[in-house]
N, C-alpha and C positions, 0 to 999 in steps of 0.2 A: 621256270622256277617251281620247284616242289613246294609242299607246304610241310607245317611242323610234323615231324614224325610221330604222332600219336601211338602208332602200334607199338613202337618200340618202347616208348616211355611207360604204358602200361600193361607189357608184357608179362611181367612178373605177379600180376593181379590174374586170378583163375578167372574172373567174369569176363576177361577177354582172350580171345584165342586167336586173332588175326596176327596175320605177318606183318612185320614191320616194314616200311618203305624207304627208299633212299632218301637222303636229307640233301642232294644237290638241290643247289639253287639255280640250275641251269634248264629247267625242263617248263614248258607253259605252265601259267597261272592254274588253268582247269586240271583236273586229276581224273583220270579213270576209276570210278569206284564201281566195285561188284555190287555193291548194296544198292548201287541205284538203278539195276537193271528192270526192275518193275516199272521205273518213272522214263525208260528209254523214250519214249514218246516226246517227252518233255524237256529234256536235258541236251544243251549243246553237246555235239560229239566231238568238235574241237574244243581241246582244251582252250485404324485411325489412331496411330502412335506417333507423336513427333518427339518425347522425350526418350533419352536412352535408360535402361536399366541400371542400376547400382550394380558395379562389377565387385565390390568387395563384399557385397549382401551374398555373393555366390559361393565363396571360400569361406566357408563357416569353420568353427575351431575341429569339428569333428573331421572336415574334409583335409585339413593341411596336414601335409604328408611331415612326418617328424623330422627333425634336421639331420639325423644321422642315418635316416632314410634316403633323403632327397639326392647325398652326393658324398660317399664316406670319405673321398679324397680333396673334396671342395665344401666342407661344412659352412662356410661362410656365405654361400649362397643362398639368396631369399627367395625361394620358390614363389611365396604367395605375394611378395613384392613384383617380380616378375611377371607373374601371370595377371596381375591387376593392371600393370603399365602394358603390357602387350593387348589385353582384352581390351582395354579402354581404347586403345590405336585402332584396334580392328573395328569396334563398334561405329568409332567416328566415321572411319572409312565407309562402313557399310551404310550408316545413315545419310552420306553424301552421294554415295554411288546409287541409292534408291530413295530419291526425293519423294514428296508428297505431290503429284502433278497430275494432270488428266490422262486417262480416265482414272477420277479419283478413288472409285471403289477398289479396282483391280489393285492399285498402288497400297491402298490402306490394308488390304489383303496380305500383300507381298510383305510389308512393313509389319504387320501384327506379329508374323510368325519368324521374320527376320532378326526383328529387336526385341524379342521375347526375353532374353537374357540367354542364359547357358553359358558353360565355361569356356567355349571356345577353343576345345581343345584340337580341333583338326587344322583351323589357321593358325594357331601358336605353333604347332609343329612345321607347319611350312615355314614360317618365319625362322624358328629355330635351326632348321636344317639350310635355310640361306646364310645365315650368319655364321653357321659352323664351318662351311668350306670358304668364308673369308669374304662375304659379301655383306650388302647394306640391307635391312629389312624391307627398305622403298622398292627394291627391284622384284620383291616375291608379294610385296601386298597385295595388288589386284587379285594374283593367284589365290593368295589366301581368303580373300574376300569370296572369291567364286566358289571355293571349296565349300565355305558355309552356306552359300546360296544353295549349292547342290545338295548340301546335307540338310538345310531347311525344307527343300523341296521333297526330300524322301520322308521325312516325317509328315509334312502335311497331306501326301498321297498314303502314308504308311498308316494315316490313322482314320481314313474315310471308312464309311460302312461297307465297301465292298473288299476292303483289306481287313485290318485290326479292328476296326470299329470302334475307337477309342475317343473319351470324350476329354481326356485331360492330357496337358504337355506343357511340359516347365511350369506347371502349377497354375495353369491358365487352360479355360476351354479352347478346344482344337479349333482349328483354322475354320473346317466345316459347319461347326456349332455356332460360330460367329456370323461368317457370310455365306453359308450355303454351301453345299456339295459343289454346285457350278461352279462358283466363284473359287473355290478352294483348289478345283482341279486345275484352273486357269492359272493361279497365283504361283502353283507350283510350276506349270509349263512355264510361265513368264520368266521365273528365277532360275530355270535350268538352262533357257535360252540366253539370257542376259549374262549368265556365267561365263560363258565363252566369249561375248562380245566384250565383257569387261576385261578379260585377259588380253584379247586380242589388240583392243584400242587403248587401253589404259596402262600396259607395263611399258616402263620407260627406261633406257639404259642398258638393255638386253638385246643381243644379235635376233634377227628376224629368225634365224634356222633354230635357235633355243626357244625361241616362243611357240614356235610351230611345234617342235616336239614335245613341250610340255601341253599344249592342246590336245596333243595326240595322246599323250598319257592318261590325261584328265579324261578324255572320252573314254578311252579303253575301259578306265575303272569303273565305269557306272552304265556300260552298256551290256549287250548279251553276253560278254564275257567277263562281267564283274558284278557291280550290284545287282542289276537286273537279273542275273541269271541265278545268286544266291537267293534273291525274294521269289523266283519262279519255283525253286526247288523245294524252298521253305513252305510255300503254300501247298505245294503238292504233297508235302511229308505231313500234312496235319492229321493224325489219326491213326499213322502207321503204327503198326507194332514192331517190325523187324527192321530198325532203323540202326545202323552202326556208327562207330566213332568216324570213319572215312566219310560217311554220309552227311554226318554233322559238321565236320571240318570244310566240306566243300561249300555248304551253306555260308558258315561264318566267315571264311576266307574271301568268299565273293560279296555277300550282302553287308560285311561289318568292315572288315581289314581292307577290302580293296580301296577305299576312298582314303581310310588312313594312310595305306601305302601311299597313294597318289599325293596327298598333302604333303609328305616329306621328300618324296622323289621330285615334284615340282620345284621345293624349295631349293633343292641341291641342284637342278638342271638350271633354274633360273640365277641362283647365286654363282654358275660359272663352276661348279664343282666338274672334276673329271670323271670319266665313265667308272673308272674303280670304286671311287668315293660315292657315286651315285647307286652303284650296284651293292655295296655294303650297306648304305641307309636303307635301301630298298627291303634287304633283309630284315633290318632292325626293324623298320615298319609293319613287315607281314609279322614278326613276331608280337609287337605291341597291339597289331590290330586283332589278332586273335585273343591275346590276353583281354581286350577291352571286352570283348564278348562273354569270355569264361566270366568274367567279374560280373557283367550284366545279367549274364543268367542265374548267379549266385545271388546277387542283389534282388532279383525278381521275387525269388522266393525266402528272403530273410528280412526284408526292409517293408516297411507300409507305404500307401500310396501318398500320403502326406509325406516321409522322408524323402521318396524318390522323386515327387513332383510329376508323376505320372503314375497310371493305374498299374498298381502291383499286382502279380500272381496270374497277369492275362496268359502268359505262355502255358501255364497250368491248366488254365479256364478252356484254352483253345488246343489242348492235348498236342502242343508243341514238343518235339525233341530238344531237350536241352542237356547241357553238362552234368549239372545234378541228376538229372532223370536218369541219365545212363551210367554216372559213374558214382553219383553221391556227392554230398556238398563237400566232405573232408577233402576227397580225391582231387575234386575240382579247384579246391584249393592249392591242393598242393601241385596241380597241373599248371596253375596262374603262377605259381612263385617259381614254376622253371622257367615258364616263357618269361618272365622278368628276369631272371639270371641271365638266359641265353641272348637277351635282348641287349643288355648291358655289356656283355662279352663283345659284341659287335662293334661296341664304341669305344674300345682300347685301340689307341694308336691315332686317334684324336686328340687335338688340343684339350686337356681336361677342362681349362676355363671355359672354352668355348664348346665344349659338350655338356658342361653342368646342366644348361636346362632341358637337354633331351633325356638326359639321365634322370632329372627330377618329375620330367614328365610321365619316363617308364613308372618309376615309382608310384606317381599320383594314381595313374591308371590302375595298378596294381590294388591300391589300397583305399581307394575314393569309397565314400560313403552312398554317394547317389549318381 
């Protein structure tokens, strides 16, 4: 599956001279980018918390997507209520899945970050995709929890001094600031391992073949062909001056979009979706995954640390390549709007009522404030 064709989208702007690429989604996730030649040696050649946070507090007035932006064909859909209900279900499932038990310290560290709040966008996407293809959320709930466990692991590790060296996450001190670097590493490791166990052991009412397929999708999305690949190239790119859009897209399609893609694909697989629907939803997820990162890049330079709940401007300080750095704020916003629009086109043909949550989630990702 190829990525979004940035080259063709920006070819009218004189700042970009690169050729456009095919938009076919039949290619592997990883792409051969000329701008990565200098990094060829490091890039794969083949392509104590017992109470739950208040979910309603996560969705402030500024975060609520305008009703007409949620779903023009279904203005009655209440996105805020939907997210609160789904996030409450997910938080309760996470709390039950990772109880406070011996060894106390490691479980405290796991729960500290896992139950620290957040909008639960990834697990909600998983549940919404499952319901879109005609199934019940219960079949995808363990997978939704697993996605959030893995996402939390990535945040714990990303915040470590050897990585981004961050002190703030979701408005609270980062895991290693509370428990120390050693426990933080192990807490992330434990969440990663348990995520796969949870899908394998706790998924009910789904064929073994679909469970194995889902586990394979999840593993690929976070390994050397997914999240890790994007993270490695991101780290290797700090301070480089000749980074282009292909390079940046590789980073974010892998580092950010891959897990969002897996969230949707797992829901569709476990919900019994046919191959055609699974692949169409994969494309949708690829678009909103990249959209998520474009918006993240914009927010990083336009919002404060208090507004974001994490350190603002850290990409600029680390001299990382971002969309605003390459094409500016205005063109980054234009690109985000194109990704949003293209993602919604892929939902046409599904039952509008069942698609309403994914439409609203795409709009929320595009217009979120933190």
